[in-house]
N, C-alpha and C positions, 0 to 999 in steps of 0.2 A: 504494500499500500504506500503511495507516495505521501511525503510529509504534509502536503497541503490538504489531503483528503481525510476528513474525519468520518469514522464509520457511521455515526449517527446521521450525518448529512447525506452520506451515500444511501443509507436505508430510507430516509425521508424522501429523497429524490426518486429512488427506485419505486417506493410505494406510490408516490405522486404520479410518476409516469407509468405505473403498472408494469414494471419490468421485473417483477419477482421471479419469473422463470430463469433469469440470468444468474440468480444466486444458486449455489449448490445446496444440497439438502441440509447439511449442517448449519449453514448460515441462515437458512429459512427457519429452521427450528430454533436457532438462537434468537433471531429477531422476533419470532412468535413468543418465546419465553420472556424476552425483555418487555414486550408489549403487555403480556398478561401480568407481569410483576410490577408494572408501573402503576402507581395509584392514579385513579381517574383525574384528580385535580392537577396532576403534573403533566398530563397529555395535552397536546395542542388541539385535539378534537373535542375536548371536554367543555361543556357549557354548564356553568354552575346553575343550580335551580333558582329560579326567580322567586322572590318572596311573594306569597299569595296576596293579591290586592284585595282589601276588604270590600265586600259587596254591601251595597246599601249606603245610606246617609251616615256620614261619620258622627254627626250629632246624636243620631239615634243610637249608635253603637256606644257612645260615651254615656248616654243616659242608661242604657242597659247594663254597662259595666258598673256604673255607680250604684244601681239598684242591687246587682249581685253582690257588690262589696258590702253594702249595708246589711244584706241578709247574712252574709258570712260573719260580719262583726256582731250582729245580734246573737247568732248561734254560739259564737265564741264567748260572748259575755254571759249568756245563759249557762254554758258549760262551766265557766270560771266560777260563777256564783253558786252552782250546785255541786261542784266537785267534792268539797269537804263533807257535806252532809251525806252525799251518796256513798263516798268512801267509808264513812262511819257506819252507815247502814249495812254495807257489805261486810265489814269487819265483824259487826255484831251478828249478822246472819251466819257467817262462816263459823264463829265461835259457838253459836247455838246448835248448828248442824253437827259440829265436832262432838259436842256433849251428847247429842242424840245418838250418834253413831258409835260412841264409846259404850253405850248401854247395849249389851249383847242381845237382850230380848228384842229391842227395837230393831237392831241390825238384822237379826235372823227373820223377823216378821217381814220387814221390807224386802229382804232377799228372797223370801218364799213367794210373796204376793206381787211384788213389782221389782223384778231384778234389773230392769232397765233404769228405774229411778235410783236404785242403789248404785248402779254404775255411774250415773250422773252426779250423785252425792259424793262419791269417791273422787271423781274428777275435780269437783269444787274443793274438796278437802286437800287434794294434792297440789292445787294451784298455789303458787307462791307469789309473794309480792316482788316488786322490782328489786328492792333492797336485799331480800332473802336470795333471789336468784343471782345477784352479783356476788354476795358473800359465798354462796355455794360454788360459783365458778372460780372465785379466787382460791377457795380451799382446795378445790379439785386441781387447779393449776399448781398450787403449792405442793400438793401430795405427789403429782406427777414429776415435778422438778426434784423432789426429795427422792423419789424412786429411781430417777435416772442418774442421780449423783452417785459416783463410785464411793464405796465405803472407805473411811479413813483408816490408815494402817499405822 
C-alpha cells in the first residue's frame, strides 16, 4: 500500500464506487467486521434520532403538566402525613399477629381450617423492617468475611 493511501479511505471509496468485488475475500471480511464493530454514532451513514416534536398546543401541555404535578404533590403530602400512623398500625398489627401465632392452639386451628391464611400470616411475621434487613445483611457479610479469613497461627 502506498504511503498516501489510507485503508479507510480506500474502503470508503470502494464502497462508494461499489467496487467491493476488487477486494479479496479476507479484505471483504475484515471490512465487514469493522463495519459491524463500529458503533452507529461513529459511522458516516448514521442519522441521530430526532427528538419527538410535541403534538398539540404547548400551553395546553404546560397546563396538563402543572395539573399532574399538583396531583403528585398532593399524593406525596398525603403519604408524608400518614406514614407515621400507618407504620405504627403495621407494627402493632404484626406484634398482635406474632402473639396469636405463638399460641399453639390458634396456630394449629388456623393451619387445619385455613392453611392459606396461615401461610400469609407467616409471610407477614417473617417480613423484616429495612433496618433489620440492613443489620442482617451486615451480619451475614461479616460472617462470610470471618469464614474466608485464614486462621491465625
